N, CA, C and O atoms as a GROMACS GRO file, in nm:
protein
  316
    1MET      N    1  -2.093  -0.472  -4.390
    1MET     CA    2  -2.025  -0.362  -4.325
    1MET      C    3  -1.876  -0.393  -4.328
    1MET      O    4  -1.832  -0.500  -4.287
    2ASN      N    5  -1.798  -0.298  -4.378
    2ASN     CA    6  -1.654  -0.321  -4.383
    2ASN      C    7  -1.593  -0.296  -4.244
    2ASN      O    8  -1.661  -0.254  -4.151
    3LYS      N    9  -1.463  -0.324  -4.232
    3LYS     CA   10  -1.398  -0.313  -4.100
    3LYS      C   11  -1.401  -0.171  -4.046
    3LYS      O   12  -1.421  -0.151  -3.926
    4LYS      N   13  -1.382  -0.073  -4.132
    4LYS     CA   14  -1.383   0.066  -4.087
    4LYS      C   15  -1.521   0.104  -4.031
    4LYS      O   16  -1.530   0.165  -3.925
    5GLU      N   17  -1.625   0.068  -4.102
    5GLU     CA   18  -1.762   0.096  -4.056
    5GLU      C   19  -1.791   0.020  -3.927
    5GLU      O   20  -1.857   0.072  -3.837
    6PHE      N   21  -1.743  -0.104  -3.920
    6PHE     CA   22  -1.765  -0.185  -3.801
    6PHE      C   23  -1.697  -0.124  -3.679
    6PHE      O   24  -1.756  -0.119  -3.571
    7CYS      N   25  -1.574  -0.078  -3.696
    7CYS     CA   26  -1.502  -0.015  -3.585
    7CYS      C   27  -1.579   0.107  -3.535
    7CYS      O   28  -1.591   0.129  -3.414
    8LYS      N   29  -1.629   0.185  -3.627
    8LYS     CA   30  -1.708   0.302  -3.588
    8LYS      C   31  -1.834   0.259  -3.513
    8LYS      O   32  -1.873   0.321  -3.415
    9TYR      N   33  -1.898   0.152  -3.562
    9TYR     CA   34  -2.020   0.100  -3.501
    9TYR      C   35  -1.999   0.056  -3.356
    9TYR      O   36  -2.082   0.082  -3.270
   10ILE      N   37  -1.883  -0.012  -3.330
   10ILE     CA   38  -1.859  -0.058  -3.193
   10ILE      C   39  -1.779   0.040  -3.109
   10ILE      O   40  -1.754   0.016  -2.991
   11GLY      N   41  -1.738   0.151  -3.171
   11GLY     CA   42  -1.674   0.259  -3.096
   11GLY      C   43  -1.528   0.239  -3.065
   11GLY      O   44  -1.480   0.281  -2.960
   12ILE      N   45  -1.454   0.175  -3.158
   12ILE     CA   46  -1.310   0.162  -3.140
   12ILE      C   47  -1.240   0.206  -3.269
   12ILE      O   48  -1.304   0.219  -3.373
   13THR      N   49  -1.110   0.226  -3.259
   13THR     CA   50  -1.032   0.260  -3.378
   13THR      C   51  -0.995   0.131  -3.452
   13THR      O   52  -1.002   0.022  -3.395
   14GLU      N   53  -0.956   0.146  -3.578
   14GLU     CA   54  -0.909   0.029  -3.652
   14GLU      C   55  -0.784  -0.028  -3.586
   14GLU      O   56  -0.764  -0.150  -3.584
   15GLN      N   57  -0.700   0.060  -3.534
   15GLN     CA   58  -0.579   0.016  -3.465
   15GLN      C   59  -0.618  -0.071  -3.345
   15GLN      O   60  -0.558  -0.176  -3.322
   16GLY      N   61  -0.718  -0.027  -3.270
   16GLY     CA   62  -0.765  -0.104  -3.156
   16GLY      C   63  -0.820  -0.239  -3.198
   16GLY      O   64  -0.799  -0.340  -3.130
   17TYR      N   65  -0.889  -0.240  -3.310
   17TYR     CA   66  -0.946  -0.364  -3.364
   17TYR      C   67  -0.835  -0.466  -3.391
   17TYR      O   68  -0.847  -0.582  -3.354
   18TYR      N   69  -0.728  -0.422  -3.456
   18TYR     CA   70  -0.618  -0.513  -3.488
   18TYR      C   71  -0.537  -0.549  -3.363
   18TYR      O   72  -0.479  -0.658  -3.356
   19LYS      N   73  -0.532  -0.458  -3.267
   19LYS     CA   74  -0.464  -0.488  -3.141
   19LYS      C   75  -0.538  -0.600  -3.069
   19LYS      O   76  -0.476  -0.690  -3.012
   20TRP      N   77  -0.671  -0.594  -3.071
   20TRP     CA   78  -0.751  -0.700  -3.009
   20TRP      C   79  -0.726  -0.834  -3.077
   20TRP      O   80  -0.728  -0.938  -3.012
   21ARG      N   81  -0.703  -0.831  -3.209
   21ARG     CA   82  -0.679  -0.956  -3.281
   21ARG      C   83  -0.558  -1.028  -3.222
   21ARG      O   84  -0.558  -1.150  -3.210
   22LYS      N   85  -0.455  -0.951  -3.186
   22LYS     CA   86  -0.334  -1.010  -3.127
   22LYS      C   87  -0.353  -1.044  -2.980
   22LYS      O   88  -0.321  -1.154  -2.935
   23GLU      N   89  -0.406  -0.948  -2.905
   23GLU     CA   90  -0.408  -0.959  -2.759
   23GLU      C   91  -0.530  -1.030  -2.704
   23GLU      O   92  -0.525  -1.087  -2.595
   24LYS      N   93  -0.640  -1.026  -2.777
   24LYS     CA   94  -0.765  -1.086  -2.728
   24LYS      C   95  -0.830  -1.167  -2.841
   24LYS      O   96  -0.934  -1.128  -2.893
   25PRO      N   97  -0.768  -1.280  -2.879
   25PRO     CA   98  -0.816  -1.356  -2.994
   25PRO      C   99  -0.961  -1.405  -2.980
   25PRO      O  100  -1.033  -1.411  -3.079
   26ASN      N  101  -1.003  -1.440  -2.859
   26ASN     CA  102  -1.141  -1.487  -2.840
   26ASN      C  103  -1.240  -1.373  -2.862
   26ASN      O  104  -1.344  -1.392  -2.927
   27LEU      N  105  -1.210  -1.256  -2.810
   27LEU     CA  106  -1.296  -1.140  -2.831
   27LEU      C  107  -1.298  -1.102  -2.979
   27LEU      O  108  -1.404  -1.069  -3.034
   28PHE      N  109  -1.183  -1.108  -3.042
   28PHE     CA  110  -1.174  -1.077  -3.185
   28PHE      C  111  -1.261  -1.172  -3.266
   28PHE      O  112  -1.330  -1.130  -3.358
   29LYS      N  113  -1.258  -1.302  -3.233
   29LYS     CA  114  -1.340  -1.400  -3.304
   29LYS      C  115  -1.488  -1.370  -3.287
   29LYS      O  116  -1.565  -1.380  -3.383
   30ILE      N  117  -1.529  -1.332  -3.167
   30ILE     CA  118  -1.670  -1.296  -3.142
   30ILE      C  119  -1.709  -1.177  -3.229
   30ILE      O  120  -1.816  -1.176  -3.290
   31LEU      N  121  -1.622  -1.076  -3.234
   31LEU     CA  122  -1.650  -0.957  -3.315
   31LEU      C  123  -1.659  -0.991  -3.463
   31LEU      O  124  -1.748  -0.944  -3.533
   32GLU      N  125  -1.566  -1.073  -3.512
   32GLU     CA  126  -1.567  -1.112  -3.653
   32GLU      C  127  -1.690  -1.195  -3.687
   32GLU      O  128  -1.750  -1.178  -3.794
   33ASP      N  129  -1.729  -1.284  -3.596
   33ASP     CA  130  -1.851  -1.364  -3.619
   33ASP      C  131  -1.973  -1.273  -3.627
   33ASP      O  132  -2.060  -1.293  -3.712
   34PHE      N  133  -1.980  -1.173  -3.539
   34PHE     CA  134  -2.091  -1.078  -3.541
   34PHE      C  135  -2.092  -0.999  -3.671
   34PHE      O  136  -2.196  -0.983  -3.734
   35ARG      N  137  -1.974  -0.949  -3.713
   35ARG     CA  138  -1.965  -0.870  -3.835
   35ARG      C  139  -2.006  -0.954  -3.956
   35ARG      O  140  -2.079  -0.906  -4.044
   36THR      N  141  -1.960  -1.078  -3.960
   36THR     CA  142  -1.995  -1.169  -4.069
   36THR      C  143  -2.146  -1.194  -4.072
   36THR      O  144  -2.208  -1.196  -4.178
   37LYS      N  145  -2.203  -1.213  -3.954
   37LYS     CA  146  -2.348  -1.236  -3.945
   37LYS      C  147  -2.425  -1.113  -3.993
   37LYS      O  148  -2.525  -1.127  -4.065
   38GLN      N  149  -2.380  -0.994  -3.955
   38GLN     CA  150  -2.445  -0.870  -3.998
   38GLN      C  151  -2.437  -0.857  -4.150
   38GLN      O  152  -2.536  -0.820  -4.214
   39ASN      N  153  -2.322  -0.887  -4.209
   39ASN     CA  154  -2.306  -0.880  -4.354
   39ASN      C  155  -2.398  -0.979  -4.423
   39ASN      O  156  -2.459  -0.946  -4.525
   40LYS      N  157  -2.408  -1.101  -4.370
   40LYS     CA  158  -2.494  -1.204  -4.429
   40LYS      C  159  -2.640  -1.160  -4.422
   40LYS      O  160  -2.715  -1.176  -4.518
   41GLN      N  161  -2.679  -1.105  -4.309
   41GLN     CA  162  -2.817  -1.059  -4.292
   41GLN      C  163  -2.849  -0.949  -4.393
   41GLN      O  164  -2.956  -0.950  -4.454
   42TYR      N  165  -2.758  -0.855  -4.412
   42TYR     CA  166  -2.776  -0.747  -4.508
   42TYR      C  167  -2.791  -0.803  -4.649
   42TYR      O  168  -2.880  -0.763  -4.723
   43LEU      N  169  -2.703  -0.897  -4.685
   43LEU     CA  170  -2.708  -0.957  -4.818
   43LEU      C  171  -2.838  -1.036  -4.839
   43LEU      O  172  -2.898  -1.030  -4.946
   44ASP      N  173  -2.880  -1.110  -4.736
   44ASP     CA  174  -3.005  -1.185  -4.746
   44ASP      C  175  -3.124  -1.092  -4.771
   44ASP      O  176  -3.212  -1.123  -4.851
   45GLU      N  177  -3.125  -0.977  -4.703
   45GLU     CA  178  -3.233  -0.880  -4.723
   45GLU      C  179  -3.231  -0.824  -4.865
   45GLU      O  180  -3.336  -0.808  -4.927
   46LYS      N  181  -3.112  -0.795  -4.918
   46LYS     CA  182  -3.099  -0.742  -5.054
   46LYS      C  183  -3.141  -0.846  -5.157
   46LYS      O  184  -3.206  -0.814  -5.256
   47ILE      N  185  -3.104  -0.972  -5.134
   47ILE     CA  186  -3.142  -1.079  -5.226
   47ILE      C  187  -3.293  -1.095  -5.228
   47ILE      O  188  -3.352  -1.110  -5.335
   48GLU      N  189  -3.355  -1.092  -5.110
   48GLU     CA  190  -3.502  -1.100  -5.104
   48GLU      C  191  -3.566  -0.987  -5.182
   48GLU      O  192  -3.664  -1.009  -5.255
   49GLU      N  193  -3.513  -0.866  -5.168
   49GLU     CA  194  -3.566  -0.751  -5.239
   49GLU      C  195  -3.551  -0.769  -5.391
   49GLU      O  196  -3.644  -0.742  -5.466
   50LEU      N  197  -3.434  -0.815  -5.434
   50LEU     CA  198  -3.412  -0.838  -5.577
   50LEU      C  199  -3.508  -0.943  -5.632
   50LEU      O  200  -3.565  -0.925  -5.740
   51ILE      N  201  -3.526  -1.051  -5.559
   51ILE     CA  202  -3.616  -1.157  -5.604
   51ILE      C  203  -3.759  -1.106  -5.614
   51ILE      O  204  -3.831  -1.138  -5.708
   52LYS      N  205  -3.800  -1.026  -5.517
   52LYS     CA  206  -3.936  -0.969  -5.518
   52LYS      C  207  -3.959  -0.890  -5.647
   52LYS      O  208  -4.059  -0.911  -5.716
   53TYR      N  209  -3.867  -0.800  -5.678
   53TYR     CA  210  -3.884  -0.716  -5.797
   53TYR      C  211  -3.864  -0.796  -5.926
   53TYR      O  212  -3.930  -0.771  -6.026
   54PHE      N  213  -3.773  -0.892  -5.922
   54PHE     CA  214  -3.748  -0.976  -6.040
   54PHE      C  215  -3.875  -1.054  -6.076
   54PHE      O  216  -3.909  -1.067  -6.194
   55ASN      N  217  -3.944  -1.105  -5.975
   55ASN     CA  218  -4.065  -1.183  -5.998
   55ASN      C  219  -4.180  -1.098  -6.053
   55ASN      O  220  -4.275  -1.152  -6.108
   56GLU      N  221  -4.172  -0.967  -6.038
   56GLU     CA  222  -4.274  -0.879  -6.091
   56GLU      C  223  -4.258  -0.855  -6.242
   56GLU      O  224  -4.348  -0.802  -6.307
   57LEU      N  225  -4.142  -0.894  -6.296
   57LEU     CA  226  -4.116  -0.878  -6.439
   57LEU      C  227  -4.175  -0.995  -6.517
   57LEU      O  228  -4.190  -1.105  -6.464
   58ASP      N  229  -4.207  -0.970  -6.644
   58ASP     CA  230  -4.252  -1.083  -6.726
   58ASP      C  231  -4.131  -1.165  -6.770
   58ASP      O  232  -4.016  -1.123  -6.751
   59GLN      N  233  -4.155  -1.281  -6.826
   59GLN     CA  234  -4.050  -1.377  -6.864
   59GLN      C  235  -3.944  -1.313  -6.954
   59GLN      O  236  -3.824  -1.334  -6.933
   60GLU      N  237  -3.987  -1.238  -7.052
   60GLU     CA  238  -3.894  -1.177  -7.147
   60GLU      C  239  -3.801  -1.076  -7.076
   60GLU      O  240  -3.681  -1.073  -7.102
   61GLU      N  241  -3.858  -0.996  -6.988
   61GLU     CA  242  -3.777  -0.898  -6.914
   61GLU      C  243  -3.678  -0.969  -6.821
   61GLU      O  244  -3.564  -0.926  -6.806
   62GLN      N  245  -3.722  -1.077  -6.759
   62GLN     CA  246  -3.633  -1.154  -6.673
   62GLN      C  247  -3.513  -1.207  -6.750
   62GLN      O  248  -3.400  -1.196  -6.705
   63GLU      N  249  -3.540  -1.264  -6.868
   63GLU     CA  250  -3.432  -1.317  -6.951
   63GLU      C  251  -3.336  -1.206  -6.993
   63GLU      O  252  -3.214  -1.227  -6.997
   64LEU      N  253  -3.389  -1.088  -7.024
   64LEU     CA  254  -3.306  -0.975  -7.062
   64LEU      C  255  -3.212  -0.934  -6.948
   64LEU      O  256  -3.093  -0.913  -6.970
   65TYR      N  257  -3.267  -0.923  -6.826
   65TYR     CA  258  -3.184  -0.884  -6.712
   65TYR      C  259  -3.080  -0.990  -6.680
   65TYR      O  260  -2.967  -0.956  -6.644
   66ILE      N  261  -3.116  -1.117  -6.691
   66ILE     CA  262  -3.018  -1.224  -6.667
   66ILE      C  263  -2.903  -1.213  -6.767
   66ILE      O  264  -2.787  -1.225  -6.729
   67ALA      N  265  -2.936  -1.190  -6.894
   67ALA     CA  266  -2.832  -1.175  -6.996
   67ALA      C  267  -2.744  -1.054  -6.968
   67ALA      O  268  -2.622  -1.062  -6.985
   68GLU      N  269  -2.804  -0.944  -6.926
   68GLU     CA  270  -2.726  -0.823  -6.894
   68GLU      C  271  -2.631  -0.848  -6.776
   68GLU      O  272  -2.516  -0.805  -6.779
   69ILE      N  273  -2.679  -0.916  -6.675
   69ILE     CA  274  -2.597  -0.944  -6.557
   69ILE      C  275  -2.480  -1.034  -6.596
   69ILE      O  276  -2.366  -1.012  -6.554
   70LYS      N  277  -2.509  -1.136  -6.676
   70LYS     CA  278  -2.401  -1.226  -6.720
   70LYS      C  279  -2.298  -1.150  -6.801
   70LYS      O  280  -2.177  -1.170  -6.784
   71ALA      N  281  -2.344  -1.061  -6.890
   71ALA     CA  282  -2.251  -0.984  -6.973
   71ALA      C  283  -2.166  -0.892  -6.887
   71ALA      O  284  -2.046  -0.881  -6.911
   72ARG      N  285  -2.225  -0.826  -6.789
   72ARG     CA  286  -2.148  -0.737  -6.700
   72ARG      C  287  -2.044  -0.816  -6.621
   72ARG      O  288  -1.930  -0.772  -6.607
   73ALA      N  289  -2.085  -0.932  -6.570
   73ALA     CA  290  -1.992  -1.014  -6.492
   73ALA      C  291  -1.876  -1.060  -6.579
   73ALA      O  292  -1.761  -1.061  -6.533
   74LEU      N  293  -1.904  -1.097  -6.703
   74LEU     CA  294  -1.800  -1.141  -6.793
   74LEU      C  295  -1.705  -1.027  -6.827
   74LEU      O  296  -1.583  -1.046  -6.831
   75ARG      N  297  -1.761  -0.907  -6.853
   75ARG     CA  298  -1.674  -0.790  -6.882
   75ARG      C  299  -1.584  -0.760  -6.763
   75ARG      O  300  -1.466  -0.729  -6.779
   76LYS      N  301  -1.640  -0.769  -6.644
   76LYS     CA  302  -1.561  -0.741  -6.524
   76LYS      C  303  -1.450  -0.846  -6.507
   76LYS      O  304  -1.337  -0.813  -6.470
   77LYS      N  305  -1.484  -0.970  -6.534
   77LYS     CA  306  -1.387  -1.078  -6.521
   77LYS      C  307  -1.273  -1.062  -6.622
   77LYS      O  308  -1.158  -1.091  -6.590
   78LEU      N  309  -1.306  -1.018  -6.742
   78LEU     CA  310  -1.206  -1.003  -6.846
   78LEU      C  311  -1.123  -0.875  -6.830
   78LEU      O  312  -1.019  -0.858  -6.893
   79GLY      N  313  -1.173  -0.787  -6.746
   79GLY     CA  314  -1.095  -0.671  -6.709
   79GLY      C  315  -1.110  -0.553  -6.792
   79GLY      O  316  -1.046  -0.451  -6.766
   0.00000   0.00000   0.00000
């Protein structure tokens, strides 16, 4: 969840979020830790889902998808 979505989730404006960072550093740290934990939990769930479907593929299909992912990552890196 990005900062904008997080602010909406907890019911404050982005301006309020950054104001808390200055004026209430302990509260801000708690909020950031929560947001980070939520993001990690979401990613863990997505990774589990990907692994589940990946394992349903045969060896040849798995190798093909790995090669495609590597190629996409390399193209993105090269710009």
